[in-house]
Phi, psi and omega in degrees: 000155177229135177230167168226129173298146179286344174204176183276140178231145179240131180262105184308143180080355181245326185085009181275142184227134169258117177267130183293346180266357176248165179250140184227146174292148178210167184214153178298134177270070186288357181267000183261154174287143182053033180305321181293325171295317185273351178056040184282143186221158172251125174266124180269117188260341175216173183293342180272009179088012180290142184217159180230145177264125182237153185236173181307150185088334188268348183211164172233135180290150178208165175246012176286167182281157178273142180269000000 
């Protein structure tokens, strides 16, 4: 799945940033409680598997290519 964040997000202490103008690969966060209701996903921000969790309203699905 590919998503675009609805705003910029920063993961404190890591320097990881999700830019609202970019598209990122993501997967469903099926290991979290109530992930279906929350529409929780993990967004991958680097090639080393670094991820950030977002929930419904914090992202939109897209068919654009990842950058």
